[in-house]
matplotlib code that plots the C-alpha trace (Angstrom):
import matplotlib.pyplot as plt

x = [1.8, 4.0, 2.0, 2.0, -0.3, -1.9, -3.5, -4.7, -1.6, 0.5, 4.0, 3.5, 4.3, 4.6, 2.8, 2.4, -0.7, -2.5, -3.9, -6.9, -10.4, -11.2, -7.7, -7.9, -11.0, -10.4, -7.6, -9.7, -12.5, -14.9, -15.8, -12.4, -12.5, -9.2, -8.4, -4.8, -3.9, 0.0, 1.9, 3.8, 1.6, 0.6, -3.3, -4.3, -7.1, -9.3, -12.9, -15.5, -17.5, -14.6, -16.4, -20.0, -19.0, -17.9, -13.9, -11.2, -9.4, -6.0, -3.6, -5.2, -4.8, -2.5, -2.1, 1.4, 1.9, 1.3, -2.8, -4.9, -7.9, -9.4, -9.1, -8.6, -10.6, -9.7, -6.7, -5.8, -2.6, -0.8, 0.1, 1.5, -0.7, 0.1, -1.5, -5.2, -4.6, -2.9, 0.9, 3.7, 5.7, 9.0, 11.0, 11.6, 7.6, 7.8, 10.7, 9.1, 5.3, 6.7, 8.8, 5.2, 2.9, 5.3, 5.8, 2.0, -0.9, -4.5, -4.6, -8.1, -9.5, -13.1, -15.0, -17.6, -20.7, -22.7, -24.4, -27.8, -28.5, -29.6, -33.7, -33.0, -30.7, -32.2, -32.6, -30.6, -33.4, -33.7, -32.5, -36.1, -37.1, -37.1]
y = [-11.6, -9.6, -6.1, -3.8, -3.7, -0.1, -0.1, 2.6, 4.1, 1.3, 0.7, 0.2, -3.8, -6.3, -9.8, -12.3, -13.2, -15.4, -13.7, -14.7, -12.8, -14.2, -13.6, -9.7, -9.4, -10.5, -8.0, -4.9, -6.6, -6.4, -5.7, -4.4, -0.5, -0.2, 3.1, 4.5, 7.7, 7.3, 7.9, 4.3, 0.7, 0.6, -0.1, 0.6, -1.5, -0.6, -1.7, 0.4, 0.5, 2.0, 4.7, 4.5, 1.8, 4.1, 1.9, 4.0, 7.2, 5.4, 8.2, 10.4, 11.0, 13.9, 15.4, 16.2, 19.4, 16.6, 18.7, 15.9, 15.6, 12.2, 10.0, 6.2, 4.4, 0.6, -0.9, -0.9, -2.1, -1.6, -4.1, -4.0, -3.8, -6.6, -6.7, -8.7, -8.7, -7.9, -8.3, -8.4, -5.2, -4.6, -3.7, -0.2, -0.1, -1.1, 1.1, 3.9, 3.5, 2.3, 5.6, 7.6, 6.4, 6.0, 9.0, 10.0, 9.8, 11.0, 11.4, 11.4, 12.6, 11.6, 14.3, 14.5, 14.0, 17.0, 17.5, 18.5, 21.5, 21.7, 22.7, 25.2, 27.8, 30.6, 31.5, 34.3, 37.5, 38.2, 41.5, 43.7, 43.9, 47.4]
z = [3.9, 5.9, 7.6, 9.8, 12.4, 13.9, 17.6, 19.2, 21.2, 20.3, 18.9, 15.2, 14.7, 11.9, 11.6, 9.1, 7.8, 6.3, 2.9, 4.0, 4.6, 8.0, 9.0, 7.8, 9.6, 12.7, 12.6, 12.2, 14.2, 11.3, 7.6, 5.5, 4.3, 2.0, 1.5, -0.5, 1.0, -0.2, -3.5, -3.5, -3.6, -0.3, 1.2, 3.9, 5.5, 8.5, 9.9, 7.1, 10.2, 13.2, 13.6, 13.6, 16.2, 18.6, 17.8, 19.8, 17.3, 16.3, 13.6, 11.5, 7.6, 7.1, 2.9, 1.6, 4.2, 7.2, 8.2, 9.2, 7.2, 8.5, 12.1, 11.9, 14.2, 15.8, 14.5, 11.3, 9.1, 6.0, 3.5, -0.4, -3.1, -6.0, -9.8, -8.1, -4.5, -0.6, -0.1, 1.8, 2.5, 1.0, 4.0, 2.7, 3.9, 6.4, 8.2, 6.8, 7.7, 11.2, 12.0, 10.0, 13.1, 15.8, 15.7, 15.3, 17.6, 18.3, 22.6, 24.3, 26.6, 28.5, 28.4, 31.5, 32.2, 32.0, 35.6, 36.3, 37.1, 40.5, 41.3, 43.7, 42.4, 40.9, 37.9, 35.6, 34.9, 31.6, 30.2, 29.2, 26.1, 24.6]

ax = plt.figure().add_subplot(projection="3d")
ax.plot(x, y, z, "-o")
ax.set_aspect("equal")
plt.show()
């Protein structure tokens, strides 16, 4: 089955994968969660525990106006929807979603660890209560 793989901070790529649970889990790195944020017959398959596991931010999910409402974590892929299973994406779908996700990324920076207060620093005096 021909899918579009979307990795954090990387351009999208198409890949032929076997239509097996093991192959799909290997791409996302764990248990599968399928979501259906699009109007056409396309599924977005991600790691269901991606946020809990602290996987890197990948791409936002946006509404019809392009406003983000969620962020996907970890690698995910897009596949077409058949009657009862996932199927290959069409060339048109690959082009459409590659264009969408190649132009949209979540950039993050590491937050520096908080510095401990030095013991010899004087505490600020409190204002007198009335």
